[in-house]
N, C-alpha and C positions, 0 to 999 in steps of 0.2 A: 504493500500499500504506499501511497505517496505522502510524505511529510513535507509541508510547504513552509518555507521561511516567511515570517511576517512579523511586523511590529505589533505588540499587543495593545489593543485599543483602550483597555483599562489604565495602563501606565500613561498613555498619551493624554487621556481624559484628565487624570489626576494632575499631571504636569500643567495642562492648560488652565485648569481651575486655579492653581497656585499663581501662575503667571498673570492671569487676568483679575486676580483678587476677587474672585467670585465667592459668594456663600451659597449654600444649597438648602433645599427643602426636599426631604425624603417622603414619598407617597407610598406607604406600605410599611406596617410595623411588625411583620413576621420576621422570620429568620433572615431573609434577604435584607431587610431593613437593619437589623442587628449587625449583619456583616458590613453593610455600607457605612454605618456609624463608626465601626471600628477602623475602616479604611480611611474615613475622613479625619479621624483623630490622629491616626498615624501620620498623615500627610499635613496636618495642621490646617485643614480646611474647615472653616466655621459652618456649622449646621444651624440654620435658623429655626427649623421645626421638623418634627416627625408627625406625619398625618396618616390617619386610617379612619375612614368614615364609619367602620364597624367596631372600633375599639376606643372611641373618644373618652377621655378621662382616665384611661389606664396608663400604665407606664412602660416604657422600654429603655433599658439602660439608664434609668434615673430621669428620663424626660417624660413629661406629661404628653400624651397623644392628643393632637387637635383634629378637628374636622378640616378637610381641605378648604372649605369656604373661609375658614378663620386664619389661614396661614398668612403670616406677614411677609408679603412679597415685595422686594425692592427691585429697582431696575437691574442690578447685577446678579439677581438671585437666579440660580438654575434649579429646575425641578427634575428629579429622577424618580421614576416608578420603580420601587424596590419590592417587587412581587413577581412571581413566576406567571401569573395569570393577569394580564394587563390590558386587554382590549377594552373592557368597560371603564377602566381607570383612565385611559386616553380619551374616551368619550366624555368623561366627567371634566377633565382638564379643558377640553374644547368648549363644553358648555359654560365653564366658568371664565372663558376668555383667556386662559393661561398657556395655551399651546406655544406661544412665542418664547416661554421660559423653559419649555420641556426639551430635554435631551435624552435620547434613547441610549441606554447603557446597561448592560447586565453585570452586576457586581457579584452575583451569586457564586459561592463556593470558590472564590478566587484564591489562587495559590501562585503568587509571583515567582517563586523559586522553580516551579515546575511547568508553568504555562508558557513554554517557549520551545522552539524547534530543537534546540540542543538537548533538552531533557528527553524528548521522544527519540531523538536519534541515538542517544545513549542506551535506550531500551528498545531499539528497533527490532532486535531478534525476538524478544518476548512479544512485542506488538504484532509482528507478523505471524508468530505461532498462534496468537489468540485470534487474529483475523482469519487464519486458515481454518480454525475450528468451527467458524460460524456456518450455519447450515443453509442460509439463503442469501440472495444478492441484496436484499433490502437490509439485512443485518450488516453486511460488509460495507455497504454504502454509508449506513448510519455510523458505524465505527470510524470510518474515513472522515466523515463530516464532523464528528464530535472531537476527534483528535485535532483537526485543523481549526476548529472553533476555539478549543482550549488555547492554541498557539496565538490566535489572532483576536478573539472575542468579536469577530465579524459575524453579525447576526445572519448574514445571507447563507451561511453554512447550515443554519437550522431551518431555513425556509422550506416548507413542505414536509418536514419530518414528524410534526405533531400528529399524534393519533389519539383515539378515544379508547374507552374501556380498559383503563390501566389494571393490570394483573389478570384480567379475563378477556383476552382478545376475542374478536368475532370468529365464529366457527369456520369461516372461509379462509382464515389465516393459518395458524399452526395449533390452535387450541385443541384440547383433548376433552372427551366427554367424561365427566365425573359420574360415578355409578350409584351414588346415594348411600354408599358405605364408607365414605371418605372421612379421614381424620385431618383436619386443617390446622396447622401450626402457624400462628400469627405472631412473629417476632417484631416488636415495635408496634404493638396493637393500638396505641394512642387511646382513643375513646371508643374504639370498636368500629370505626368507619369501614375498614376493609373487610372485616368479618361480616358485617351487615351486607356488603356487596357480594361476598361469597355466598351467603345464604340465599340471597335473591338469585344469584346466578344458577344455583342448583335446585331451585324451586323448593327451598326448605328441607331437602332431603340430604342429610349427612349423618355420620355416626357420632362425631365429636369434634369440638373445637377447643384448642388449647391457645389461650391468649396471653402473651408475655409482654409486660410493660414496666420499664425501669422507673419512671417518674411516679412518685407517690400520688401526686395530684391528678395526673392523667389516669393512674390506676383506679383511683376512687371514682372517677367519671366512667371508666370502662366497666367497673362492677355495677354501677348504677344503670348504665345503658343496657346491660346484658341480663339484668335480673330476671326478666320475663322469658328469656330464651332458653331453650333446652339443651342439655348435654354440653355446657360450656364451663371450662376450668380456667380461671384467671390467676395469673402468677405475677407477683410483684418483685421482679429481679431484672438486673442488667444481664445481657448475654455476652459471653466472653469465651475464650478457649479453654478456661479452667475456673475452678472455684477460687474466688479471691474477694478482696475489697479494693476498689479503686476510687480515685477522685473523679467527681462527676460535677458537671456545670448544669444548673437549671436556671434558665434566663427568662426574662419577661416576653421573649419572642415565641414562647410556647414550645420550644425545642429543649431536649435535654440530651446530653451526650457526655462520653468519657473525655476528660481533659486533665492534663497535668496541672493546669492552674485552677481546676475546679475546687469549689469551697465545701462541697458535700462529699461524704464518703458513702458509698452504696455497696451492697452485696451483689456480686455477679456470679454466674456459674455457666457451665457449658450446656449446650443442648442435649448432649448425651446424658448428663446428670439429671437435667430437668425431666427428661422423658423416662429415665430409668428403665430403659428396654422397650417402651411402648412404641409401636410402629405408627408413623405418620405417612400420609399419602401425598400431602402438598404442604410446602413451606413457603410462606411469604416473609421477606426480610427487609425491613427498612429501619435500620438502627444507627443512623447518623454517623456512618464511617466505621463502625465496628463489624462490618459484614465479613471481612477477611478473617479476623480473629474468631468470629462465631463459626465460620466454616471449619476451621481447625479443630473446633470442639464438637464436630458432628461425625466423627469417624464411624461410630456404630449406627447412627441415624441413616447415613448415606448408603450403608450396606443394602437397604431396601429400595434405593433409587427413587425417592419421592420426587415429584415435580418441584422444581425450585424457581422462585421468582424473587430475584435479588436486586436491590437498589444498587447502582454502580456509578452514581454521580457525586458522592460526597467527597471522594478523594480521587485526584488525577490518576494515580496509578491503578485504581480499580477498573479503569477502561480496559486493561489487559490482564491484571493479575487474577481476577476472580475466576474467569473461565479456565485459566491455566491451572489454578488450584483445584477446582472441581474435577478437571480432567485428570490430574495427577491422583487425586483420591479415588476416582471412579473411572478408570481407563476405558474408553470406548463405549460408555454406558449412555451418554446423552447426546442429543441435538441441542445446539445452542442458537439463540435468537436474541437480537437486541431491538427494543422498541423505545420510542421516546414520546413523552406525553405533556410537554409545555412548549411555549415559544422561547424559553430561556434555557439555562443550563440544567435546571432541576428536573427530576422525574424521569430518569432513564432507567430502564429495567432490563436486566439480563435474565433470560428464561432458559432453564435447563430442563429439557423434556426428555424422559426416558425413551430410548429408541423404539421399545416395543409398544409405546403408546401413540406414536406418531401416525 
């Protein structure tokens, strides 16, 4: 696959903001907003406000969230949409007469040390091995575009990639038919959003759902939201390669993740220990960058070759190392597919489908 040299648009944007003495308003107070705040602070770019029409009055990183109508806009202010789903937000800016202040830039999951051609060329062997493992042309094209998007942050690489039905693709793609006796393991269950989609997809016919969520706050919402559902086990643990305690960051952006600078200590364990020999048929994994370590702790679980649906956008290296690890642990067992579900960097999923089910 082709690795294209390019100047990264995020670095160019930050440099121009500094040179032009701009201040910024961030529209979107989720994790992308948190990341953008950190970038602005690191580059000493003043932030006038963080806005989110659905979280007015809450806080993100110590800042009170405003409605976009109330943002204090000055002539030099630049507005960035810091959300992965931004079409309606652009319409809102247009309605408010603020499009002249808007600049399109995706700051999500930005890693300046790795988002360059030199990094990918240093890992070209692994990248090509991962590309070769992919089972259809769409997946290979997606990987090519995602790599070159990371290098450039040129949104044209993502144009036309966005799909619908995350985790449960339409049956004319590569999806498999669940038979009603399935055990669904939801790693990073949040408040139960994905498991509810699974239940809808299978028409309510399943054997069991095991939902694992690290954040205590999210776990309590998960328990409440699944109270009336049958055969669901909720587990309040982080997922890792082994049993341990690790530092954990819980932030106002509603994301929780392992971090060396985290202020909370949480209990983590491997999937094999959590399941204690129980067989699962499908695993969904969205655990904020801990996916690789979680797979390392699934040696026994993977003996049964469950369907795997693994987020691969949190870390740059996950674009190639996740499928290589699964293939190393289960040689020849899986077909691999990559699908992307947003107009920005977030929501890319690696699917590993057992060859006997294709």
